[in-house]
C-alpha positions as CSV (number, residue, x, y, z in Angstrom):
1,M,166.1,243.4,98.8
2,K,162.9,241.9,97.6
3,T,163.4,243.6,94.2
4,K,166.9,242.0,93.9
5,L,165.6,238.5,94.8
6,L,162.8,238.9,92.2
7,L,165.3,240.0,89.6
8,I,167.7,237.0,90.4
9,S,164.8,234.4,90.2
10,T,163.6,235.8,86.9
11,I,167.1,235.5,85.4
12,V,167.6,231.9,86.8
13,F,164.2,230.6,85.6
14,A,163.9,232.4,82.3
15,P,165.5,229.8,80.2
16,A,162.8,227.3,81.4
17,M,160.1,229.7,80.5
18,W,161.6,230.4,77.1
19,A,162.1,226.7,76.2
20,Q,160.6,226.0,72.8
21,S,157.8,223.5,72.4
22,I,157.0,221.5,69.3
23,A,153.5,220.6,70.3
24,G,150.9,221.3,67.6
25,L,150.4,220.9,63.8
26,W,153.3,221.5,61.3
27,N,153.7,221.8,57.6
28,A,156.4,219.5,56.5
29,T,158.2,218.2,53.5
30,I,160.5,215.3,52.7
31,T,162.8,215.4,49.7
32,V,162.9,212.3,47.5
33,G,165.0,212.3,44.3
34,G,165.1,216.2,44.3
35,N,161.3,216.4,44.6
36,Q,159.8,218.1,47.7
37,I,156.7,216.2,48.9
38,P,154.5,218.3,51.3
39,F,152.5,216.8,54.1
40,K,151.3,217.5,57.6
41,I,152.7,216.1,60.9
42,E,151.6,216.8,64.5
43,F,153.3,216.6,67.8
44,A,152.2,216.4,71.4
45,G,154.0,216.3,74.7
46,D,157.5,217.4,75.7
47,G,160.8,216.2,77.1
48,N,161.0,212.3,77.2
49,N,157.3,211.9,76.4
50,V,157.0,213.3,72.9
51,K,154.5,211.8,70.5
52,G,153.9,212.5,66.8
53,W,151.9,211.2,64.0
54,F,151.7,211.3,60.2
55,F,148.3,211.6,58.5
56,N,146.6,209.2,56.1
57,G,143.4,211.0,55.6
58,E,141.5,210.6,58.9
59,E,143.8,207.9,60.0
60,H,147.1,208.4,62.0
61,E,150.4,206.6,61.8
62,N,151.6,207.1,65.3
63,S,155.1,207.1,66.8
64,T,156.1,204.6,69.4
65,G,158.3,206.8,71.5
66,G,160.4,209.9,71.3
67,K,161.9,212.9,73.1
68,F,162.6,216.5,72.6
69,E,165.5,217.9,74.5
70,N,167.8,221.0,73.9
71,N,165.8,221.6,70.7
72,S,166.7,218.1,69.3
73,L,163.9,215.8,68.4
74,V,164.1,212.0,68.1
75,L,160.9,210.2,67.2
76,N,160.7,206.4,66.7
77,F,158.2,204.7,64.3
78,D,158.6,201.0,65.1
79,S,155.7,200.2,62.8
80,Y,157.9,201.0,59.9
81,A,161.3,200.5,61.5
82,S,162.1,204.2,61.0
83,V,163.2,207.2,63.0
84,L,162.7,211.0,62.5
85,K,165.6,213.2,63.8
86,A,165.4,216.9,63.6
87,T,166.7,220.1,65.3
88,L,164.5,223.1,66.1
89,N,166.2,226.4,65.1
90,N,164.4,229.7,64.7
91,G,161.1,228.0,64.4
92,V,162.2,225.6,61.8
93,L,162.6,221.8,62.3
94,E,165.2,220.3,60.1
95,G,166.7,216.8,59.9
96,E,165.9,213.4,58.3
97,Y,163.6,210.5,58.3
98,A,165.5,207.3,58.0
99,S,165.2,203.5,58.1
100,T,166.6,201.7,61.2
101,A,166.8,198.4,59.3
102,R,169.9,197.0,57.8
103,P,169.9,196.5,54.0
104,A,168.3,193.4,52.7
105,A,171.0,192.3,50.3
106,A,169.5,189.1,49.0
107,D,165.8,190.0,49.5
108,S,163.9,191.1,46.5
109,G,160.4,191.2,45.0
110,A,158.7,193.5,47.3
111,R,157.4,197.0,46.7
112,A,157.7,199.6,49.6
113,G,158.3,203.3,49.9
114,R,160.6,202.9,52.7
115,G,162.3,199.5,52.6
116,P,165.3,198.4,54.7
117,G,168.4,200.3,54.3
118,A,166.7,203.0,52.2
119,A,168.5,206.4,52.0
120,P,167.6,208.9,54.7
121,L,165.1,211.5,53.5
122,P,165.8,215.1,54.2
123,F,163.0,216.6,56.4
124,R,161.9,220.2,57.0
125,A,158.9,221.6,58.9
126,I,157.5,224.9,60.0
127,R,154.5,225.8,62.1
128,Y,151.1,225.3,60.4
129,I,149.3,228.5,59.8
130,A,145.7,228.2,58.4
131,E,145.3,229.9,55.1
132,P,142.0,231.7,54.3
133,P,139.6,229.6,52.0
134,S,140.5,229.9,48.3
135,K,138.0,231.6,46.1
136,M,139.6,230.3,42.9
137,N,137.2,228.7,40.4
138,A,138.4,225.1,39.8
139,P,137.2,222.6,37.2
140,D,135.2,219.7,38.5
141,I,137.4,216.5,38.4
142,S,135.5,214.6,41.1
143,G,134.6,211.0,40.6
144,L,136.2,208.0,39.2
145,W,138.9,207.9,36.5
146,Y,140.9,205.2,34.7
147,L,144.6,205.8,34.3
148,E,145.7,204.2,31.0
149,N,149.0,202.9,29.6
150,I,150.6,202.2,32.9
151,K,153.9,200.3,33.3
152,S,152.9,197.8,36.0
153,S,155.0,194.9,37.1
154,K,151.7,193.0,37.8
155,H,151.0,190.3,35.3
156,D,147.6,191.4,34.0
157,E,147.5,195.1,35.2
158,K,147.2,197.7,32.4
159,A,145.1,200.5,34.1
160,W,144.7,201.9,37.5
161,Q,141.7,203.6,39.1
162,F,141.9,207.3,40.4
163,I,139.3,208.3,42.9
164,V,138.7,212.0,43.5
165,E,136.6,213.9,46.0
166,Q,136.3,217.6,45.6
167,K,135.1,220.7,47.4
168,G,135.8,223.8,45.3
169,P,139.6,224.0,44.8
170,E,140.3,221.4,47.5
171,V,140.6,217.8,46.4
172,S,141.4,214.4,48.0
173,G,141.6,210.9,46.7
174,A,143.8,208.0,45.8
175,I,145.2,206.0,43.0
176,L,144.1,202.4,43.3
177,R,146.2,199.6,41.8
178,V,145.5,195.9,42.0
179,D,147.6,195.6,45.2
180,G,146.2,198.6,46.9
181,D,146.3,202.4,46.8
182,T,148.6,205.3,47.4
183,G,147.0,206.3,50.7
184,T,144.9,209.5,50.9
185,L,146.4,212.3,48.5
186,T,145.3,215.8,49.4
187,G,145.9,219.1,47.6
188,N,144.3,222.1,45.8
189,Y,143.9,223.8,42.5
190,Q,146.7,226.3,41.5
191,D,147.8,227.7,38.3
192,G,145.6,225.5,36.2
193,K,146.7,222.3,37.9
194,F,145.7,220.3,40.9
195,V,148.7,219.4,43.1
196,L,148.1,216.5,45.5
197,S,150.6,214.8,47.9
198,H,150.9,212.3,50.6
199,F,153.4,210.9,53.2
200,S,152.5,208.6,56.1
201,G,155.9,207.3,57.1
202,A,156.2,204.5,54.4
203,R,154.9,205.8,51.2
204,G,155.2,209.2,49.7
205,A,153.6,210.7,46.5
206,L,153.5,213.9,44.6
207,V,150.8,214.0,41.9
208,V,150.0,216.8,39.4
209,V,146.8,216.6,37.6
210,T,146.1,218.8,34.7
211,P,142.5,218.9,33.2
212,Q,142.5,218.8,29.3
213,G,140.0,220.5,27.0
214,D,138.8,217.1,25.6
215,G,137.6,216.0,29.1
216,T,140.6,213.8,29.9
217,L,143.3,214.4,32.6
218,V,147.1,214.4,32.4
219,V,148.3,212.9,35.7
220,E,152.0,213.2,36.5
221,L,153.7,211.2,39.2
222,D,157.0,212.2,40.9
223,G,160.3,211.0,39.5
224,Q,160.9,208.3,42.1
225,H,157.6,206.5,41.4
226,P,157.9,203.4,39.1
227,Q,155.3,205.0,36.8
228,A,157.1,208.4,36.7
229,G,155.9,210.7,34.0
230,A,152.5,211.5,32.4
231,I,149.5,209.2,32.3
232,V,146.2,209.8,30.6
233,G,143.1,209.7,32.8
234,V,139.7,209.0,31.2
235,R,136.2,208.4,32.6
236,P,135.2,204.8,32.9
237,E,132.5,205.2,30.2
238,Q,135.0,206.7,27.8
239,A,137.4,203.7,28.4
240,K,134.8,201.2,27.6
241,A,133.4,203.0,24.5
242,K,136.9,203.3,23.1
243,G,137.9,199.7,24.0
244,L,140.8,200.9,26.3
245,D,142.3,198.8,28.9
246,L,140.2,198.2,32.2
247,P,141.7,197.9,35.6
248,A,142.6,194.4,36.8
249,D,139.8,192.4,38.6
250,F,140.8,192.0,42.3
251,N,139.0,188.7,42.5
252,Q,140.5,187.3,39.3
253,H,144.1,188.4,39.5
254,T,145.3,185.5,41.5
255,S,144.1,182.0,41.7
256,V,145.4,178.5,43.0
257,A,147.4,175.9,41.0
258,D,145.0,173.0,41.9
259,P,141.6,173.9,43.4
260,T,141.1,170.2,44.4
261,K,144.0,170.4,46.8
262,P,144.4,172.4,50.2
263,F,146.4,175.5,50.5
264,D,149.4,174.0,52.6
265,F,151.2,176.0,55.1
266,S,153.6,175.2,58.0
267,F,155.5,178.1,59.6
268,P,156.6,179.2,63.1
269,D,154.6,181.7,65.1
270,L,156.3,184.6,66.9
271,N,157.0,182.2,69.8
272,G,158.8,179.6,67.5
273,K,155.9,177.1,67.6
274,I,155.1,175.5,64.2
275,V,151.6,176.0,63.0
276,S,150.2,174.0,60.0
277,N,146.9,174.0,58.0
278,T,146.4,170.4,59.2
279,D,146.2,171.5,62.9
280,P,142.9,170.5,64.5
281,R,141.9,174.1,65.2
282,F,141.4,174.8,61.5
283,Q,139.5,171.7,60.5
284,G,135.9,172.5,59.6
285,K,136.5,176.2,59.8
286,V,136.4,179.0,57.3
287,V,140.1,180.2,57.1
288,L,141.4,183.4,55.5
289,I,145.1,182.9,54.6
290,N,146.5,186.4,54.4
291,I,149.8,186.9,52.6
292,T,151.3,190.0,54.2
293,G,154.5,191.9,55.3
294,S,155.0,194.4,58.2
295,W,157.0,196.6,55.6
296,C,153.9,196.9,53.3
297,P,151.7,200.0,53.6
298,N,148.8,198.3,52.0
299,C,149.1,195.5,54.5
300,H,149.0,198.1,57.2
301,D,145.6,199.3,55.6
302,E,144.2,195.8,55.7
303,S,145.3,194.7,59.2
304,P,142.7,196.6,61.2
305,F,139.9,195.5,58.9
306,L,141.0,191.9,59.3
307,A,141.2,192.2,63.0
308,A,137.7,193.6,63.3
309,L,136.5,190.8,60.9
310,Y,138.0,188.2,63.2
311,D,136.6,189.6,66.3
312,K,133.1,189.6,64.7
313,Y,133.0,186.2,63.1
314,H,135.5,184.1,65.1
315,A,132.8,182.6,67.4
316,Q,130.9,181.5,64.1
317,G,133.8,179.6,62.8
318,L,136.2,182.1,61.2
319,E,140.0,181.8,61.5
320,I,142.6,184.0,60.0
321,V,146.2,183.1,59.4
322,A,148.7,185.8,58.4
323,L,151.7,184.5,56.6
324,D,154.2,187.3,57.1
325,F,157.2,187.7,54.8
326,E,159.8,190.2,55.8
327,Q,162.3,192.5,54.0
328,G,165.5,192.0,56.1
329,A,166.6,189.0,58.1
330,E,166.8,191.1,61.3
331,Q,163.1,191.4,61.2
332,L,162.7,187.6,61.2
333,A,165.2,187.2,64.1
334,N,163.6,190.0,66.1
335,P,160.3,191.1,64.5
336,V,159.9,194.5,66.2
337,R,158.1,196.0,63.3
338,L,155.6,193.1,63.0
339,R,154.9,193.1,66.8
340,Q,154.1,196.9,66.6
341,L,151.8,196.2,63.7
342,I,150.0,193.4,65.6
343,K,149.6,195.8,68.6
344,Q,148.4,198.9,66.8
345,S,146.0,196.9,64.7
346,G,144.5,195.0,67.6
347,I,145.3,191.6,66.0
348,K,144.2,188.5,67.9
349,Y,144.4,186.0,64.9
350,T,147.3,183.7,64.1
351,V,150.5,185.4,62.8
352,L,153.3,183.3,61.3
353,L,156.7,184.1,60.0
354,G,157.0,182.8,56.5
355,G,160.5,184.0,55.8
356,L,161.9,186.7,53.3
357,T,159.8,188.2,50.6
358,G,162.1,186.9,47.9
359,D,161.4,183.3,49.1
360,A,157.6,183.7,49.2
361,K,156.7,182.4,45.7
362,E,158.9,179.3,46.3
363,K,157.2,178.6,49.5
364,L,153.6,179.3,48.5
365,T,153.3,176.5,45.9
366,Q,149.5,176.7,45.6
367,A,149.5,180.5,44.7
368,K,149.1,181.0,41.0
369,G,149.5,184.4,39.4
370,W,150.3,185.9,42.8
371,D,152.3,189.1,42.9
372,S,150.4,191.5,45.1
373,W,151.0,192.4,48.8
374,P,148.7,191.7,50.5
375,T,146.7,188.8,49.0
376,T,144.0,186.8,50.8
377,F,142.9,183.2,50.0
378,F,139.4,182.2,51.2
379,V,139.3,178.7,52.4
380,G,136.0,176.9,53.0
381,R,135.1,174.5,55.7
382,D,136.2,171.6,53.5
383,G,139.9,173.0,53.4
384,L,139.8,174.1,49.8
385,V,140.3,177.5,48.4
386,K,137.0,179.1,47.2
387,A,138.1,182.6,46.3
388,V,141.2,184.8,46.2
389,H,141.3,188.5,46.7
390,A,144.3,190.5,45.6
391,G,145.4,193.8,47.3
392,F,143.5,196.1,49.7
393,P,142.6,199.7,49.5
394,S,142.7,202.4,52.2
395,P,139.7,204.7,53.1
396,G,141.3,207.1,50.7
397,S,139.6,205.1,47.9
398,G,136.3,206.3,49.0
399,K,133.4,204.3,47.6
400,L,135.7,201.7,46.2
401,Y,137.0,201.1,49.7
402,K,133.4,200.6,51.0
403,D,132.5,198.4,48.1
404,E,135.5,196.2,48.5
405,T,135.2,195.7,52.2
406,N,131.6,194.9,51.9
407,E,132.3,192.3,49.1
408,F,135.1,190.9,51.4
409,T,132.7,190.6,54.3
410,A,129.9,189.1,52.2
411,Q,132.3,186.4,50.9
412,V,133.1,185.4,54.6
413,E,129.6,185.3,55.6
414,T,128.7,183.1,52.6
415,L,131.4,180.7,53.5
416,L,130.4,180.7,57.2
417,G,126.8,179.8,56.2
418,Q,127.8,176.8,54.2
419,N,128.1,173.6,56.4
420,L,130.8,171.1,55.7
421,K,128.4,168.5,54.3
422,S,127.1,170.7,51.6
423,Q,130.7,171.4,50.3
424,K,131.5,167.7,49.8
């Protein structure tokens, strides 16, 4: 009798014991324009408490809720108004990564990898299995390169920077434009080429780098990139010696129409209260006016840095005002994506809703030569703009990220150290 009861209990409870779990690290791909972009994704939890995250180097882009039931996965990423849906079958997760935002019919002028209404991206993943270290001899391409003859929409941008860190055949790095970088690209050397890729929920990239006999590189970007095709990479000293184009200066790319006039703004906060540059709380303060958007990956890179800067220097007289311009009217009516960005970045400074991205230039009348998301205007204690910084890199840009954040901080400290009397 006991044997029969044991047999029955085993049969009854076996399905629960055999239920598949998705917890752990996976090798995944998304397909963009026929190109498969490989990346890693990780999951934790089960049932109605599943979490997942994309990788951007050491940083994570975390989900904001999800579930895994009956081998069906739904994972929300409110920070980019997107959802991952997939089904697990025979150890393979297959589905799509899609935007949950409606198309922005009249909204233009913004660059984003996953804008409102973008077509769903086919997704596939298998369990991660660590491969033995490669013993392949790879040429050394570490360090800084300039990518020449690019087709940028930015008004004075004719070259990009390509930063590479290398350990044997393994490489990581980023392509840095005037508005920010690609996020951390990772890959290795195979068949005479370095193949690097990246996907963090909003921007994807597949980059193939082929070293040339003359010491240059041929850098190929996937077909969906605005700069699709081959670009020549040269060392900075070669570019300067040959009189080639140099990357745009982040501190000279944008200016103001009239430096003798204040940078005016007057927009609602997330509670509908109008906040203006003439409000008493900004008078006699150093104010960073940050042009941003919750759809913008480079703005996501910058927000935690600004949040930490504000926490450190607010008591000394620093104010930060983010003027947020959105892709899609629904994100103005109910800014779920922006609220999530504020939460995950730990933002305590002022955030205002400026409108749609396509209306930004018309509303920002003092901005001259402005075309980069994000851009920050440094306002002194006298209410006038003292400096402008275009774009923002991620930690994937290595030393250039450290240099830029140090320079950014030094500018704030300099302005804080100047009293109002000395500026008049």
